[in-house]
HTML snippet that shows the backbone in 3Dmol.js (N, CA, C, O; Angstrom):
<script src="https://3Dmol.org/build/3Dmol-min.js"></script>
<div id="view" style="width:600px;height:400px;position:relative"></div>
<script>
const pdb = `
ATOM      1  N   UNK A   1      52.175  72.827 -29.890  1.00  0.00           N
ATOM      2  CA  UNK A   1      50.969  72.979 -30.680  1.00  0.00           C
ATOM      3  C   UNK A   1      49.824  72.229 -30.012  1.00  0.00           C
ATOM      4  O   UNK A   1      50.051  71.305 -29.230  1.00  0.00           O
ATOM      5  N   UNK A   2      48.618  72.621 -30.316  1.00  0.00           N
ATOM      6  CA  UNK A   2      47.470  71.852 -29.852  1.00  0.00           C
ATOM      7  C   UNK A   2      47.476  70.543 -30.613  1.00  0.00           C
ATOM      8  O   UNK A   2      47.720  70.511 -31.819  1.00  0.00           O
ATOM      9  N   UNK A   3      47.214  69.496 -29.920  1.00  0.00           N
ATOM     10  CA  UNK A   3      47.179  68.178 -30.530  1.00  0.00           C
ATOM     11  C   UNK A   3      45.761  67.664 -30.480  1.00  0.00           C
ATOM     12  O   UNK A   3      44.972  68.092 -29.638  1.00  0.00           O
ATOM     13  N   UNK A   4      45.433  66.765 -31.360  1.00  0.00           N
ATOM     14  CA  UNK A   4      44.144  66.099 -31.305  1.00  0.00           C
ATOM     15  C   UNK A   4      44.397  64.620 -31.505  1.00  0.00           C
ATOM     16  O   UNK A   4      45.297  64.220 -32.244  1.00  0.00           O
ATOM     17  N   UNK A   5      43.609  63.834 -30.852  1.00  0.00           N
ATOM     18  CA  UNK A   5      43.734  62.385 -31.000  1.00  0.00           C
ATOM     19  C   UNK A   5      42.357  61.805 -31.235  1.00  0.00           C
ATOM     20  O   UNK A   5      41.349  62.367 -30.808  1.00  0.00           O
ATOM     21  N   UNK A   6      42.323  60.701 -31.903  1.00  0.00           N
ATOM     22  CA  UNK A   6      41.069  59.989 -32.124  1.00  0.00           C
ATOM     23  C   UNK A   6      41.148  58.705 -31.319  1.00  0.00           C
ATOM     24  O   UNK A   6      42.094  57.933 -31.467  1.00  0.00           O
ATOM     25  N   UNK A   7      40.168  58.476 -30.477  1.00  0.00           N
ATOM     26  CA  UNK A   7      40.114  57.282 -29.649  1.00  0.00           C
ATOM     27  C   UNK A   7      38.881  56.489 -30.030  1.00  0.00           C
ATOM     28  O   UNK A   7      37.784  57.044 -30.094  1.00  0.00           O
ATOM     29  N   UNK A   8      39.041  55.205 -30.284  1.00  0.00           N
ATOM     30  CA  UNK A   8      37.925  54.353 -30.646  1.00  0.00           C
ATOM     31  C   UNK A   8      37.147  53.965 -29.396  1.00  0.00           C
ATOM     32  O   UNK A   8      37.739  53.703 -28.349  1.00  0.00           O
ATOM     33  N   UNK A   9      35.836  53.928 -29.501  1.00  0.00           N
ATOM     34  CA  UNK A   9      34.982  53.522 -28.399  1.00  0.00           C
ATOM     35  C   UNK A   9      34.341  52.187 -28.744  1.00  0.00           C
ATOM     36  O   UNK A   9      33.919  51.977 -29.881  1.00  0.00           O
ATOM     37  N   UNK A  10      34.266  51.297 -27.789  1.00  0.00           N
ATOM     38  CA  UNK A  10      33.695  49.981 -28.019  1.00  0.00           C
ATOM     39  C   UNK A  10      32.173  50.102 -28.080  1.00  0.00           C
ATOM     40  O   UNK A  10      31.527  50.411 -27.079  1.00  0.00           O
ATOM     41  N   UNK A  11      31.622  49.862 -29.237  1.00  0.00           N
ATOM     42  CA  UNK A  11      30.178  49.945 -29.435  1.00  0.00           C
ATOM     43  C   UNK A  11      29.709  48.626 -30.063  1.00  0.00           C
ATOM     44  O   UNK A  11      29.925  48.402 -31.253  1.00  0.00           O
ATOM     45  N   UNK A  12      29.075  47.759 -29.280  1.00  0.00           N
ATOM     46  CA  UNK A  12      28.636  46.459 -29.786  1.00  0.00           C
ATOM     47  C   UNK A  12      27.483  46.579 -30.766  1.00  0.00           C
ATOM     48  O   UNK A  12      27.375  45.765 -31.683  1.00  0.00           O
ATOM     49  N   UNK A  13      26.613  47.579 -30.597  1.00  0.00           N
ATOM     50  CA  UNK A  13      25.470  47.744 -31.466  1.00  0.00           C
ATOM     51  C   UNK A  13      25.781  48.563 -32.710  1.00  0.00           C
ATOM     52  O   UNK A  13      25.019  48.522 -33.676  1.00  0.00           O
ATOM     53  N   UNK A  14      26.877  49.302 -32.708  1.00  0.00           N
ATOM     54  CA  UNK A  14      27.208  50.180 -33.820  1.00  0.00           C
ATOM     55  C   UNK A  14      27.715  49.380 -35.008  1.00  0.00           C
ATOM     56  O   UNK A  14      28.504  48.448 -34.849  1.00  0.00           O
ATOM     57  N   UNK A  15      27.259  49.747 -36.197  1.00  0.00           N
ATOM     58  CA  UNK A  15      27.718  49.104 -37.417  1.00  0.00           C
ATOM     59  C   UNK A  15      29.163  49.485 -37.717  1.00  0.00           C
ATOM     60  O   UNK A  15      29.949  48.665 -38.193  1.00  0.00           O
ATOM     61  N   UNK A  16      29.500  50.730 -37.434  1.00  0.00           N
ATOM     62  CA  UNK A  16      30.850  51.236 -37.659  1.00  0.00           C
ATOM     63  C   UNK A  16      31.446  51.661 -36.329  1.00  0.00           C
ATOM     64  O   UNK A  16      30.712  52.074 -35.431  1.00  0.00           O
ATOM     65  N   UNK A  17      32.777  51.567 -36.183  1.00  0.00           N
ATOM     66  CA  UNK A  17      33.392  51.990 -34.920  1.00  0.00           C
ATOM     67  C   UNK A  17      33.137  53.471 -34.659  1.00  0.00           C
ATOM     68  O   UNK A  17      33.119  54.285 -35.582  1.00  0.00           O
ATOM     69  N   UNK A  18      32.942  53.799 -33.403  1.00  0.00           N
ATOM     70  CA  UNK A  18      32.788  55.194 -33.006  1.00  0.00           C
ATOM     71  C   UNK A  18      34.135  55.704 -32.535  1.00  0.00           C
ATOM     72  O   UNK A  18      34.943  54.951 -31.993  1.00  0.00           O
ATOM     73  N   UNK A  19      34.369  56.995 -32.748  1.00  0.00           N
ATOM     74  CA  UNK A  19      35.644  57.592 -32.369  1.00  0.00           C
ATOM     75  C   UNK A  19      35.407  58.982 -31.802  1.00  0.00           C
ATOM     76  O   UNK A  19      34.367  59.602 -32.027  1.00  0.00           O
ATOM     77  N   UNK A  20      36.396  59.450 -31.063  1.00  0.00           N
ATOM     78  CA  UNK A  20      36.352  60.803 -30.488  1.00  0.00           C
ATOM     79  C   UNK A  20      37.526  61.603 -31.032  1.00  0.00           C
ATOM     80  O   UNK A  20      38.626  61.074 -31.193  1.00  0.00           O
ATOM     81  N   UNK A  21      37.289  62.878 -31.313  1.00  0.00           N
ATOM     82  CA  UNK A  21      38.364  63.790 -31.699  1.00  0.00           C
ATOM     83  C   UNK A  21      38.650  64.656 -30.478  1.00  0.00           C
ATOM     84  O   UNK A  21      37.772  65.352 -29.968  1.00  0.00           O
ATOM     85  N   UNK A  22      39.897  64.597 -30.024  1.00  0.00           N
ATOM     86  CA  UNK A  22      40.302  65.292 -28.804  1.00  0.00           C
ATOM     87  C   UNK A  22      41.431  66.261 -29.126  1.00  0.00           C
ATOM     88  O   UNK A  22      42.431  65.886 -29.738  1.00  0.00           O
ATOM     89  N   UNK A  23      41.260  67.502 -28.710  1.00  0.00           N
ATOM     90  CA  UNK A  23      42.292  68.524 -28.886  1.00  0.00           C
ATOM     91  C   UNK A  23      43.060  68.646 -27.576  1.00  0.00           C
ATOM     92  O   UNK A  23      42.469  68.703 -26.498  1.00  0.00           O
ATOM     93  N   UNK A  24      44.386  68.685 -27.684  1.00  0.00           N
ATOM     94  CA  UNK A  24      45.257  68.806 -26.518  1.00  0.00           C
ATOM     95  C   UNK A  24      45.923  70.184 -26.479  1.00  0.00           C
ATOM     96  O   UNK A  24      46.127  70.815 -27.516  1.00  0.00           O
ATOM     97  N   UNK A  25      46.249  70.631 -25.297  1.00  0.00           N
ATOM     98  CA  UNK A  25      46.878  71.934 -25.095  1.00  0.00           C
ATOM     99  C   UNK A  25      48.295  71.951 -25.649  1.00  0.00           C
ATOM    100  O   UNK A  25      48.980  70.929 -25.667  1.00  0.00           O
ATOM    101  N   UNK A  26      48.723  73.120 -26.099  1.00  0.00           N
ATOM    102  CA  UNK A  26      50.108  73.339 -26.500  1.00  0.00           C
ATOM    103  C   UNK A  26      50.484  74.789 -26.214  1.00  0.00           C
ATOM    104  O   UNK A  26      49.671  75.561 -25.705  1.00  0.00           O
ATOM    105  N   UNK A  27      51.693  75.143 -26.536  1.00  0.00           N
ATOM    106  CA  UNK A  27      52.145  76.512 -26.279  1.00  0.00           C
ATOM    107  C   UNK A  27      52.363  77.296 -27.574  1.00  0.00           C
ATOM    108  O   UNK A  27      52.984  78.358 -27.555  1.00  0.00           O
ATOM    109  N   UNK A  28      51.857  76.781 -28.697  1.00  0.00           N
ATOM    110  CA  UNK A  28      52.114  77.414 -29.987  1.00  0.00           C
ATOM    111  C   UNK A  28      50.887  78.093 -30.596  1.00  0.00           C
ATOM    112  O   UNK A  28      50.974  79.224 -31.074  1.00  0.00           O
ATOM    113  N   UNK A  29      49.760  77.413 -30.579  1.00  0.00           N
ATOM    114  CA  UNK A  29      48.557  77.956 -31.200  1.00  0.00           C
ATOM    115  C   UNK A  29      47.838  78.924 -30.262  1.00  0.00           C
ATOM    116  O   UNK A  29      47.771  78.710 -29.051  1.00  0.00           O
ATOM    117  N   UNK A  30      47.308  79.981 -30.846  1.00  0.00           N
ATOM    118  CA  UNK A  30      46.565  80.963 -30.056  1.00  0.00           C
ATOM    119  C   UNK A  30      45.145  80.469 -29.802  1.00  0.00           C
ATOM    120  O   UNK A  30      44.643  79.590 -30.502  1.00  0.00           O
ATOM    121  N   UNK A  31      44.514  81.048 -28.794  1.00  0.00           N
ATOM    122  CA  UNK A  31      43.112  80.727 -28.515  1.00  0.00           C
ATOM    123  C   UNK A  31      42.268  80.965 -29.764  1.00  0.00           C
ATOM    124  O   UNK A  31      41.438  80.133 -30.129  1.00  0.00           O
ATOM    125  N   UNK A  32      42.489  82.112 -30.418  1.00  0.00           N
ATOM    126  CA  UNK A  32      41.701  82.472 -31.602  1.00  0.00           C
ATOM    127  C   UNK A  32      41.846  81.418 -32.691  1.00  0.00           C
ATOM    128  O   UNK A  32      40.852  81.016 -33.296  1.00  0.00           O
ATOM    129  N   UNK A  33      43.070  80.964 -32.947  1.00  0.00           N
ATOM    130  CA  UNK A  33      43.304  79.961 -33.992  1.00  0.00           C
ATOM    131  C   UNK A  33      42.604  78.645 -33.653  1.00  0.00           C
ATOM    132  O   UNK A  33      41.950  78.046 -34.506  1.00  0.00           O
ATOM    133  N   UNK A  34      42.744  78.203 -32.416  1.00  0.00           N
ATOM    134  CA  UNK A  34      42.128  76.935 -32.002  1.00  0.00           C
ATOM    135  C   UNK A  34      40.607  77.027 -32.115  1.00  0.00           C
ATOM    136  O   UNK A  34      39.969  76.136 -32.678  1.00  0.00           O
ATOM    137  N   UNK A  35      40.031  78.093 -31.587  1.00  0.00           N
ATOM    138  CA  UNK A  35      38.575  78.263 -31.654  1.00  0.00           C
ATOM    139  C   UNK A  35      38.100  78.326 -33.098  1.00  0.00           C
ATOM    140  O   UNK A  35      37.084  77.723 -33.442  1.00  0.00           O
ATOM    141  N   UNK A  36      38.825  79.049 -33.948  1.00  0.00           N
ATOM    142  CA  UNK A  36      38.444  79.133 -35.362  1.00  0.00           C
ATOM    143  C   UNK A  36      38.525  77.776 -36.054  1.00  0.00           C
ATOM    144  O   UNK A  36      37.651  77.435 -36.851  1.00  0.00           O
ATOM    145  N   UNK A  37      39.562  77.003 -35.758  1.00  0.00           N
ATOM    146  CA  UNK A  37      39.698  75.662 -36.348  1.00  0.00           C
ATOM    147  C   UNK A  37      38.528  74.773 -35.930  1.00  0.00           C
ATOM    148  O   UNK A  37      37.918  74.111 -36.769  1.00  0.00           O
ATOM    149  N   UNK A  38      38.222  74.759 -34.651  1.00  0.00           N
ATOM    150  CA  UNK A  38      37.125  73.934 -34.144  1.00  0.00           C
ATOM    151  C   UNK A  38      35.810  74.368 -34.786  1.00  0.00           C
ATOM    152  O   UNK A  38      35.024  73.527 -35.224  1.00  0.00           O
ATOM    153  N   UNK A  39      35.572  75.668 -34.843  1.00  0.00           N
ATOM    154  CA  UNK A  39      34.320  76.190 -35.377  1.00  0.00           C
ATOM    155  C   UNK A  39      34.198  75.924 -36.882  1.00  0.00           C
ATOM    156  O   UNK A  39      33.106  75.640 -37.374  1.00  0.00           O
ATOM    157  N   UNK A  40      35.298  76.014 -37.602  1.00  0.00           N
ATOM    158  CA  UNK A  40      35.294  75.833 -39.047  1.00  0.00           C
ATOM    159  C   UNK A  40      35.150  74.365 -39.451  1.00  0.00           C
ATOM    160  O   UNK A  40      34.461  74.050 -40.422  1.00  0.00           O
ATOM    161  N   UNK A  41      35.792  73.479 -38.715  1.00  0.00           N
ATOM    162  CA  UNK A  41      35.877  72.075 -39.123  1.00  0.00           C
ATOM    163  C   UNK A  41      34.758  71.210 -38.557  1.00  0.00           C
ATOM    164  O   UNK A  41      34.240  70.341 -39.258  1.00  0.00           O
ATOM    165  N   UNK A  42      34.383  71.426 -37.326  1.00  0.00           N
ATOM    166  CA  UNK A  42      33.390  70.560 -36.681  1.00  0.00           C
ATOM    167  C   UNK A  42      31.980  71.053 -37.031  1.00  0.00           C
ATOM    168  O   UNK A  42      31.633  72.194 -36.726  1.00  0.00           O
ATOM    169  N   UNK A  43      31.170  70.204 -37.665  1.00  0.00           N
ATOM    170  CA  UNK A  43      29.827  70.621 -38.092  1.00  0.00           C
ATOM    171  C   UNK A  43      28.940  71.022 -36.912  1.00  0.00           C
ATOM    172  O   UNK A  43      28.952  70.387 -35.857  1.00  0.00           O
ATOM    173  N   UNK A  44      28.180  72.079 -37.117  1.00  0.00           N
ATOM    174  CA  UNK A  44      27.228  72.520 -36.100  1.00  0.00           C
ATOM    175  C   UNK A  44      27.843  73.190 -34.889  1.00  0.00           C
ATOM    176  O   UNK A  44      27.155  73.435 -33.898  1.00  0.00           O
ATOM    177  N   UNK A  45      29.126  73.489 -34.956  1.00  0.00           N
ATOM    178  CA  UNK A  45      29.822  74.086 -33.816  1.00  0.00           C
ATOM    179  C   UNK A  45      29.539  75.584 -33.768  1.00  0.00           C
ATOM    180  O   UNK A  45      29.803  76.307 -34.729  1.00  0.00           O
ATOM    181  N   UNK A  46      29.009  76.033 -32.657  1.00  0.00           N
ATOM    182  CA  UNK A  46      28.762  77.464 -32.475  1.00  0.00           C
ATOM    183  C   UNK A  46      30.048  78.147 -32.018  1.00  0.00           C
ATOM    184  O   UNK A  46      30.978  77.502 -31.534  1.00  0.00           O
ATOM    185  N   UNK A  47      30.076  79.456 -32.183  1.00  0.00           N
ATOM    186  CA  UNK A  47      31.229  80.238 -31.737  1.00  0.00           C
ATOM    187  C   UNK A  47      31.408  80.097 -30.226  1.00  0.00           C
ATOM    188  O   UNK A  47      32.528  79.926 -29.745  1.00  0.00           O
ATOM    189  N   UNK A  48      30.307  80.168 -29.481  1.00  0.00           N
ATOM    190  CA  UNK A  48      30.368  80.071 -28.016  1.00  0.00           C
ATOM    191  C   UNK A  48      30.908  78.713 -27.571  1.00  0.00           C
ATOM    192  O   UNK A  48      31.759  78.643 -26.685  1.00  0.00           O
ATOM    193  N   UNK A  49      30.412  77.630 -28.188  1.00  0.00           N
ATOM    194  CA  UNK A  49      30.871  76.293 -27.806  1.00  0.00           C
ATOM    195  C   UNK A  49      32.341  76.098 -28.178  1.00  0.00           C
ATOM    196  O   UNK A  49      33.098  75.494 -27.419  1.00  0.00           O
ATOM    197  N   UNK A  50      32.745  76.608 -29.343  1.00  0.00           N
ATOM    198  CA  UNK A  50      34.151  76.503 -29.761  1.00  0.00           C
ATOM    199  C   UNK A  50      35.063  77.209 -28.755  1.00  0.00           C
ATOM    200  O   UNK A  50      36.120  76.687 -28.401  1.00  0.00           O
ATOM    201  N   UNK A  51      34.656  78.390 -28.298  1.00  0.00           N
ATOM    202  CA  UNK A  51      35.453  79.106 -27.301  1.00  0.00           C
ATOM    203  C   UNK A  51      35.462  78.364 -25.964  1.00  0.00           C
ATOM    204  O   UNK A  51      36.502  78.282 -25.311  1.00  0.00           O
ATOM    205  N   UNK A  52      34.313  77.824 -25.553  1.00  0.00           N
ATOM    206  CA  UNK A  52      34.267  77.049 -24.304  1.00  0.00           C
ATOM    207  C   UNK A  52      35.190  75.833 -24.372  1.00  0.00           C
ATOM    208  O   UNK A  52      35.874  75.521 -23.398  1.00  0.00           O
ATOM    209  N   UNK A  53      35.212  75.148 -25.516  1.00  0.00           N
ATOM    210  CA  UNK A  53      36.106  73.995 -25.676  1.00  0.00           C
ATOM    211  C   UNK A  53      37.571  74.433 -25.664  1.00  0.00           C
ATOM    212  O   UNK A  53      38.423  73.749 -25.096  1.00  0.00           O
ATOM    213  N   UNK A  54      37.856  75.559 -26.284  1.00  0.00           N
ATOM    214  CA  UNK A  54      39.225  76.079 -26.300  1.00  0.00           C
ATOM    215  C   UNK A  54      39.692  76.416 -24.892  1.00  0.00           C
ATOM    216  O   UNK A  54      40.837  76.139 -24.535  1.00  0.00           O
ATOM    217  N   UNK A  55      38.818  77.007 -24.094  1.00  0.00           N
ATOM    218  CA  UNK A  55      39.142  77.317 -22.696  1.00  0.00           C
ATOM    219  C   UNK A  55      39.358  76.026 -21.912  1.00  0.00           C
ATOM    220  O   UNK A  55      40.257  75.946 -21.076  1.00  0.00           O
ATOM    221  N   UNK A  56      38.527  75.010 -22.185  1.00  0.00           N
ATOM    222  CA  UNK A  56      38.688  73.713 -21.511  1.00  0.00           C
ATOM    223  C   UNK A  56      40.037  73.093 -21.859  1.00  0.00           C
ATOM    224  O   UNK A  56      40.715  72.549 -20.988  1.00  0.00           O
ATOM    225  N   UNK A  57      40.429  73.174 -23.128  1.00  0.00           N
ATOM    226  CA  UNK A  57      41.742  72.659 -23.543  1.00  0.00           C
ATOM    227  C   UNK A  57      42.839  73.345 -22.735  1.00  0.00           C
ATOM    228  O   UNK A  57      43.749  72.684 -22.235  1.00  0.00           O
ATOM    229  N   UNK A  58      42.756  74.655 -22.606  1.00  0.00           N
ATOM    230  CA  UNK A  58      43.775  75.406 -21.874  1.00  0.00           C
ATOM    231  C   UNK A  58      43.781  75.060 -20.389  1.00  0.00           C
ATOM    232  O   UNK A  58      44.846  74.896 -19.792  1.00  0.00           O
ATOM    233  N   UNK A  59      42.600  74.950 -19.792  1.00  0.00           N
ATOM    234  CA  UNK A  59      42.506  74.712 -18.343  1.00  0.00           C
ATOM    235  C   UNK A  59      42.798  73.275 -17.936  1.00  0.00           C
ATOM    236  O   UNK A  59      43.458  73.039 -16.924  1.00  0.00           O
ATOM    237  N   UNK A  60      42.311  72.307 -18.719  1.00  0.00           N
ATOM    238  CA  UNK A  60      42.453  70.911 -18.305  1.00  0.00           C
ATOM    239  C   UNK A  60      43.410  70.098 -19.170  1.00  0.00           C
ATOM    240  O   UNK A  60      43.680  68.936 -18.868  1.00  0.00           O
ATOM    241  N   UNK A  61      43.923  70.697 -20.240  1.00  0.00           N
ATOM    242  CA  UNK A  61      44.890  69.994 -21.079  1.00  0.00           C
ATOM    243  C   UNK A  61      44.297  69.298 -22.275  1.00  0.00           C
ATOM    244  O   UNK A  61      45.029  68.926 -23.192  1.00  0.00           O
ATOM    245  N   UNK A  62      42.966  69.107 -22.297  1.00  0.00           N
ATOM    246  CA  UNK A  62      42.335  68.456 -23.447  1.00  0.00           C
ATOM    247  C   UNK A  62      40.836  68.697 -23.435  1.00  0.00           C
ATOM    248  O   UNK A  62      40.245  69.056 -22.416  1.00  0.00           O
ATOM    249  N   UNK A  63      40.238  68.486 -24.608  1.00  0.00           N
ATOM    250  CA  UNK A  63      38.784  68.564 -24.718  1.00  0.00           C
ATOM    251  C   UNK A  63      38.332  67.734 -25.918  1.00  0.00           C
ATOM    252  O   UNK A  63      38.938  67.772 -26.988  1.00  0.00           O
ATOM    253  N   UNK A  64      37.264  66.993 -25.712  1.00  0.00           N
ATOM    254  CA  UNK A  64      36.656  66.261 -26.820  1.00  0.00           C
ATOM    255  C   UNK A  64      35.853  67.268 -27.638  1.00  0.00           C
ATOM    256  O   UNK A  64      34.944  67.916 -27.119  1.00  0.00           O
ATOM    257  N   UNK A  65      36.194  67.395 -28.923  1.00  0.00           N
ATOM    258  CA  UNK A  65      35.509  68.361 -29.769  1.00  0.00           C
ATOM    259  C   UNK A  65      34.492  67.713 -30.702  1.00  0.00           C
ATOM    260  O   UNK A  65      33.649  68.397 -31.283  1.00  0.00           O
ATOM    261  N   UNK A  66      34.575  66.375 -30.846  1.00  0.00           N
ATOM    262  CA  UNK A  66      33.620  65.679 -31.698  1.00  0.00           C
ATOM    263  C   UNK A  66      33.636  64.193 -31.371  1.00  0.00           C
ATOM    264  O   UNK A  66      34.669  63.636 -30.999  1.00  0.00           O
ATOM    265  N   UNK A  67      32.464  63.552 -31.515  1.00  0.00           N
ATOM    266  CA  UNK A  67      32.332  62.106 -31.326  1.00  0.00           C
ATOM    267  C   UNK A  67      31.388  61.571 -32.392  1.00  0.00           C
ATOM    268  O   UNK A  67      30.322  62.137 -32.633  1.00  0.00           O
ATOM    269  N   UNK A  68      31.786  60.484 -33.022  1.00  0.00           N
ATOM    270  CA  UNK A  68      30.941  59.886 -34.056  1.00  0.00           C
ATOM    271  C   UNK A  68      31.686  58.790 -34.792  1.00  0.00           C
ATOM    272  O   UNK A  68      32.648  58.218 -34.279  1.00  0.00           O
ATOM    273  N   UNK A  69      31.227  58.504 -36.005  1.00  0.00           N
ATOM    274  CA  UNK A  69      31.823  57.368 -36.719  1.00  0.00           C
ATOM    275  C   UNK A  69      33.268  57.648 -37.123  1.00  0.00           C
ATOM    276  O   UNK A  69      33.679  58.794 -37.306  1.00  0.00           O
ATOM    277  N   UNK A  70      34.014  56.569 -37.252  1.00  0.00           N
ATOM    278  CA  UNK A  70      35.455  56.641 -37.501  1.00  0.00           C
ATOM    279  C   UNK A  70      35.789  57.394 -38.779  1.00  0.00           C
ATOM    280  O   UNK A  70      36.723  58.196 -38.796  1.00  0.00           O
ATOM    281  N   UNK A  71      35.051  57.151 -39.837  1.00  0.00           N
ATOM    282  CA  UNK A  71      35.366  57.787 -41.118  1.00  0.00           C
ATOM    283  C   UNK A  71      35.304  59.315 -41.009  1.00  0.00           C
ATOM    284  O   UNK A  71      36.192  60.008 -41.504  1.00  0.00           O
ATOM    285  N   UNK A  72      34.273  59.830 -40.373  1.00  0.00           N
ATOM    286  CA  UNK A  72      34.170  61.280 -40.180  1.00  0.00           C
ATOM    287  C   UNK A  72      35.267  61.777 -39.247  1.00  0.00           C
ATOM    288  O   UNK A  72      35.845  62.838 -39.486  1.00  0.00           O
ATOM    289  N   UNK A  73      35.559  61.030 -38.193  1.00  0.00           N
ATOM    290  CA  UNK A  73      36.614  61.424 -37.262  1.00  0.00           C
ATOM    291  C   UNK A  73      37.946  61.555 -37.991  1.00  0.00           C
ATOM    292  O   UNK A  73      38.705  62.492 -37.743  1.00  0.00           O
ATOM    293  N   UNK A  74      38.228  60.614 -38.889  1.00  0.00           N
ATOM    294  CA  UNK A  74      39.472  60.686 -39.660  1.00  0.00           C
ATOM    295  C   UNK A  74      39.502  61.937 -40.542  1.00  0.00           C
ATOM    296  O   UNK A  74      40.544  62.574 -40.691  1.00  0.00           O
ATOM    297  N   UNK A  75      38.353  62.280 -41.122  1.00  0.00           N
ATOM    298  CA  UNK A  75      38.276  63.475 -41.949  1.00  0.00           C
ATOM    299  C   UNK A  75      38.550  64.725 -41.116  1.00  0.00           C
ATOM    300  O   UNK A  75      39.338  65.578 -41.525  1.00  0.00           O
ATOM    301  N   UNK A  76      37.904  64.843 -39.945  1.00  0.00           N
ATOM    302  CA  UNK A  76      38.107  66.014 -39.099  1.00  0.00           C
ATOM    303  C   UNK A  76      39.547  66.083 -38.607  1.00  0.00           C
ATOM    304  O   UNK A  76      40.126  67.166 -38.518  1.00  0.00           O
ATOM    305  N   UNK A  77      40.121  64.929 -38.290  1.00  0.00           N
ATOM    306  CA  UNK A  77      41.520  64.846 -37.864  1.00  0.00           C
ATOM    307  C   UNK A  77      42.425  65.411 -38.964  1.00  0.00           C
ATOM    308  O   UNK A  77      43.293  66.241 -38.692  1.00  0.00           O
ATOM    309  N   UNK A  78      42.221  64.965 -40.189  1.00  0.00           N
ATOM    310  CA  UNK A  78      43.031  65.430 -41.318  1.00  0.00           C
ATOM    311  C   UNK A  78      42.857  66.938 -41.539  1.00  0.00           C
ATOM    312  O   UNK A  78      43.828  67.643 -41.813  1.00  0.00           O
ATOM    313  N   UNK A  79      41.634  67.421 -41.421  1.00  0.00           N
ATOM    314  CA  UNK A  79      41.378  68.836 -41.611  1.00  0.00           C
ATOM    315  C   UNK A  79      42.050  69.680 -40.519  1.00  0.00           C
ATOM    316  O   UNK A  79      42.542  70.774 -40.796  1.00  0.00           O
ATOM    317  N   UNK A  80      42.070  69.178 -39.291  1.00  0.00           N
ATOM    318  CA  UNK A  80      42.766  69.889 -38.218  1.00  0.00           C
ATOM    319  C   UNK A  80      44.266  69.948 -38.491  1.00  0.00           C
ATOM    320  O   UNK A  80      44.904  70.967 -38.231  1.00  0.00           O
ATOM    321  N   UNK A  81      44.826  68.868 -39.011  1.00  0.00           N
ATOM    322  CA  UNK A  81      46.242  68.859 -39.403  1.00  0.00           C
ATOM    323  C   UNK A  81      46.480  69.927 -40.466  1.00  0.00           C
ATOM    324  O   UNK A  81      47.455  70.675 -40.395  1.00  0.00           O
ATOM    325  N   UNK A  82      45.590  69.994 -41.446  1.00  0.00           N
ATOM    326  CA  UNK A  82      45.746  70.963 -42.529  1.00  0.00           C
ATOM    327  C   UNK A  82      45.623  72.410 -42.057  1.00  0.00           C
ATOM    328  O   UNK A  82      46.089  73.321 -42.741  1.00  0.00           O
ATOM    329  N   UNK A  83      45.008  72.631 -40.912  1.00  0.00           N
ATOM    330  CA  UNK A  83      44.914  73.972 -40.325  1.00  0.00           C
ATOM    331  C   UNK A  83      46.141  74.311 -39.478  1.00  0.00           C
ATOM    332  O   UNK A  83      46.237  75.413 -38.938  1.00  0.00           O
ATOM    333  N   UNK A  84      47.080  73.363 -39.362  1.00  0.00           N
ATOM    334  CA  UNK A  84      48.313  73.639 -38.644  1.00  0.00           C
ATOM    335  C   UNK A  84      48.374  73.096 -37.232  1.00  0.00           C
ATOM    336  O   UNK A  84      49.371  73.299 -36.538  1.00  0.00           O
ATOM    337  N   UNK A  85      47.320  72.401 -36.785  1.00  0.00           N
ATOM    338  CA  UNK A  85      47.371  71.803 -35.451  1.00  0.00           C
ATOM    339  C   UNK A  85      48.205  70.527 -35.508  1.00  0.00           C
ATOM    340  O   UNK A  85      48.154  69.788 -36.491  1.00  0.00           O
ATOM    341  N   UNK A  86      48.960  70.275 -34.469  1.00  0.00           N
ATOM    342  CA  UNK A  86      49.732  69.041 -34.372  1.00  0.00           C
ATOM    343  C   UNK A  86      48.819  67.967 -33.806  1.00  0.00           C
ATOM    344  O   UNK A  86      48.194  68.165 -32.764  1.00  0.00           O
ATOM    345  N   UNK A  87      48.739  66.825 -34.491  1.00  0.00           N
ATOM    346  CA  UNK A  87      47.796  65.791 -34.133  1.00  0.00           C
ATOM    347  C   UNK A  87      48.509  64.558 -33.588  1.00  0.00           C
ATOM    348  O   UNK A  87      49.570  64.170 -34.077  1.00  0.00           O
ATOM    349  N   UNK A  88      47.916  63.960 -32.580  1.00  0.00           N
ATOM    350  CA  UNK A  88      48.417  62.669 -32.086  1.00  0.00           C
ATOM    351  C   UNK A  88      47.970  61.582 -33.061  1.00  0.00           C
ATOM    352  O   UNK A  88      46.975  61.762 -33.763  1.00  0.00           O
ATOM    353  N   UNK A  89      48.675  60.477 -33.116  1.00  0.00           N
ATOM    354  CA  UNK A  89      48.234  59.364 -33.968  1.00  0.00           C
ATOM    355  C   UNK A  89      46.877  58.841 -33.530  1.00  0.00           C
ATOM    356  O   UNK A  89      46.494  58.984 -32.369  1.00  0.00           O
ATOM    357  N   UNK A  90      46.161  58.244 -34.447  1.00  0.00           N
ATOM    358  CA  UNK A  90      44.870  57.630 -34.137  1.00  0.00           C
ATOM    359  C   UNK A  90      45.136  56.412 -33.253  1.00  0.00           C
ATOM    360  O   UNK A  90      45.992  55.582 -33.560  1.00  0.00           O
ATOM    361  N   UNK A  91      44.381  56.318 -32.141  1.00  0.00           N
ATOM    362  CA  UNK A  91      44.579  55.225 -31.184  1.00  0.00           C
ATOM    363  C   UNK A  91      43.281  54.471 -30.972  1.00  0.00           C
ATOM    364  O   UNK A  91      42.210  55.073 -30.892  1.00  0.00           O
ATOM    365  N   UNK A  92      43.377  53.150 -30.882  1.00  0.00           N
ATOM    366  CA  UNK A  92      42.210  52.343 -30.496  1.00  0.00           C
ATOM    367  C   UNK A  92      42.100  52.307 -28.978  1.00  0.00           C
ATOM    368  O   UNK A  92      43.099  52.190 -28.267  1.00  0.00           O
ATOM    369  N   UNK A  93      40.860  52.409 -28.497  1.00  0.00           N
ATOM    370  CA  UNK A  93      40.648  52.386 -27.043  1.00  0.00           C
ATOM    371  C   UNK A  93      40.679  50.969 -26.514  1.00  0.00           C
ATOM    372  O   UNK A  93      40.519  50.754 -25.312  1.00  0.00           O
TER     373      UNK A  93
END
`;
const viewer = $3Dmol.createViewer("view");
viewer.addModel(pdb, "pdb");
viewer.setStyle({}, {cartoon: {color: "spectrum"}});
viewer.zoomTo();
viewer.render();
</script>
């Protein structure tokens, strides 16, 4: 399955920790499913960008689909799980 992980970024000026949502390649989810999940869950995601990220996941093994505060990252992570994607545990950088 495609996996996603959240990685914390060290931000000295940020009030809240910043995190990244990363989708990893798998052999279970289809391109269409992955692109639809990214487009549906990540705010402001266009169809073209979702497909480009899905292709990047397939070609390079992973793609950052969102970056921002930890609370939102956790929400997107949970929503991706609910769409059937297999998620990596949240990791601190």
